[in-house]
C-alpha positions in Angstrom: 39.6 -27.9 114.5 39.4 -29.8 117.7 42.3 -32.0 119.0 41.5 -35.0 121.2 44.1 -36.7 123.3 43.1 -40.4 123.6 44.9 -42.3 126.3 44.4 -45.3 128.6 46.3 -48.1 130.3 47.5 -51.2 128.4 44.5 -53.3 127.4 42.0 -50.6 128.1 40.5 -50.5 124.6 42.2 -47.4 123.4 43.0 -48.7 119.9 39.4 -49.9 119.4 38.0 -46.5 120.4 40.5 -44.9 118.0 39.2 -47.1 115.2 35.6 -46.0 115.9 36.7 -42.4 115.9 38.4 -42.9 112.5 35.2 -44.4 111.2 33.4 -41.1 112.3 35.9 -39.1 110.3 38.7 -38.2 112.8 42.3 -38.3 111.7 44.3 -40.5 114.1 47.9 -39.7 114.9 49.5 -42.6 116.9 52.2 -41.2 119.0 53.6 -44.7 119.9 54.0 -45.4 116.2 55.8 -42.1 115.7 58.1 -43.1 118.6 59.0 -46.3 116.7 59.8 -44.2 113.6 62.0 -41.9 115.7 64.1 -44.9 116.9 65.0 -45.6 113.2 66.5 -42.1 112.7 70.3 -42.4 112.6 71.1 -39.4 114.9 68.6 -40.7 117.5 70.0 -44.2 117.3 73.5 -42.8 117.9 72.4 -40.7 120.9 70.7 -43.7 122.4 73.7 -45.9 122.0 75.8 -43.2 123.7 73.3 -43.1 126.5 72.5 -46.8 127.0 75.3 -48.8 125.3 75.6 -51.0 122.2 73.6 -53.8 123.8 70.4 -52.1 122.8 71.2 -52.8 119.1 70.1 -55.8 117.0 72.6 -57.7 114.9 71.6 -55.4 112.0 72.4 -52.3 114.0 68.8 -51.2 114.7 67.4 -50.3 118.1 66.0 -53.5 119.7 62.9 -52.1 121.4 62.6 -55.1 123.7 66.1 -54.6 125.0 65.6 -50.8 125.4 62.3 -51.4 127.1 63.9 -53.8 129.5 66.3 -51.0 130.6 63.6 -48.2 131.0 60.7 -50.4 132.2 60.2 -49.7 135.9 63.3 -47.4 135.9 61.9 -43.8 136.0 65.4 -42.3 135.7 66.3 -44.3 132.6 62.9 -43.6 131.1 63.4 -39.8 131.7 66.8 -40.1 129.8 65.1 -41.8 126.9 62.3 -39.3 126.8 64.7 -36.3 126.8 66.2 -37.7 123.6 63.0 -38.8 121.8 60.2 -36.6 122.9 61.4 -33.3 121.3 61.5 -35.1 117.9 58.1 -36.8 118.4 56.6 -33.4 119.4 57.9 -31.8 116.2 56.4 -34.6 114.1 53.1 -34.3 115.9 53.0 -30.5 115.5 53.7 -30.9 111.8 50.9 -33.4 111.3 48.4 -31.3 113.3 49.3 -28.2 111.3 48.9 -30.2 108.1 45.4 -31.3 109.2 44.5 -27.7 110.1 45.5 -26.6 106.5 43.5 -29.5 105.0 40.3 -28.4 107.0 40.2 -31.5 109.1 37.5 -31.1 111.9 39.0 -33.5 114.5 42.5 -34.9 115.1 43.0 -37.6 117.7 46.4 -37.9 119.3 46.5 -41.5 120.5 49.2 -42.3 123.2 49.5 -44.7 126.1 51.5 -42.3 128.2 50.0 -39.0 127.2 49.4 -37.7 130.7 52.7 -39.0 132.1 54.6 -37.3 129.2 53.0 -34.0 130.0 51.2 -33.9 126.6 47.7 -33.1 127.9 48.3 -29.4 127.2 48.6 -30.2 123.5 45.0 -31.2 123.2 41.5 -29.5 123.6 40.0 -32.5 125.3 41.5 -35.6 127.1 39.6 -38.8 126.5 40.5 -41.8 128.7 39.6 -45.4 128.1 39.1 -47.6 131.2 38.2 -51.2 131.9 38.2 -53.3 135.1 41.5 -55.0 136.0 40.2 -58.5 135.4 39.0 -57.6 131.9 42.4 -56.1 131.1 44.1 -59.2 132.3 41.9 -61.4 130.1 42.6 -59.1 127.1 46.3 -59.2 127.6 46.4 -63.0 128.0 44.3 -63.4 124.9 45.9 -60.9 122.6 49.5 -60.5 123.6 50.1 -63.9 125.3 51.3 -62.2 128.5 51.3 -64.3 131.7 49.2 -62.9 134.6 52.5 -61.8 136.3 53.8 -60.0 133.2 50.4 -58.3 132.7 50.2 -57.1 136.3 53.8 -55.8 136.2 52.9 -53.8 133.1 49.7 -52.5 134.6 51.4 -51.5 137.8 54.2 -49.7 136.0 51.6 -47.3 134.5 49.8 -44.3 135.9 46.6 -45.5 137.7 43.3 -45.4 136.0 42.0 -43.2 138.8 44.7 -40.6 138.2 43.9 -40.6 134.5 40.2 -40.3 135.2 40.8 -37.2 137.4 42.4 -35.5 134.5 39.9 -36.6 131.8 37.3 -34.6 130.0 35.6 -37.7 128.7 35.9 -41.2 130.2 34.9 -44.2 128.1 34.3 -47.5 129.9 35.2 -50.3 127.3 33.8 -53.1 129.4 30.9 -53.8 127.1 30.1 -55.3 123.7 31.6 -53.7 120.6 28.2 -52.4 119.5 27.7 -50.7 122.9 31.2 -49.3 122.8 30.6 -47.9 119.3 27.4 -46.3 120.5 29.3 -44.7 123.5 32.0 -43.3 121.2 29.3 -42.0 118.7 27.5 -40.2 121.5 30.8 -38.5 122.6 31.7 -37.7 119.0 28.4 -35.9 118.5 28.9 -33.9 121.6 32.4 -32.9 120.3 31.1 -31.9 116.9 28.6 -29.6 118.5 31.5 -27.7 119.9 33.6 -27.5 116.7 
């Protein structure tokens, strides 16, 4: 079994590439989604409230991801505190899912995560695939899909690891600045190369 780490900056086309890989037969494990599940666990919620205060809770007592994000966004020290609490649990969930796929005879598992490199997760995968797109394309995508202003979009882009740094660490780089058909062809080409190694 091969494990791909799929990462890229916000608006770089990562989820679209993951969708094409799923069509090819890969099992996709979305680490960001697992992170959301972890925030719902009672013990994690209690630890986060101890760390960041009750203001991070909604009226129903759940973690308000927007409020928590506001605390850790652009604050590396606060982000590190959050990661120390959540990452060990996410890692256990990922390892359990990968082990399950191995037992089921799955050929390729894709771990999709925005901050895979920053979180030091590159060592968990056989190959690191990075999605990239020019800044002006990313800005258009964010304005169209998420309704971010240009200022909000630039702040989010600037808070992440640079595309150049991700590319330096990548085994495969997929430029998503193309039509969907062209992108699907690019993904299929890389998929075939990967299967030749399985």
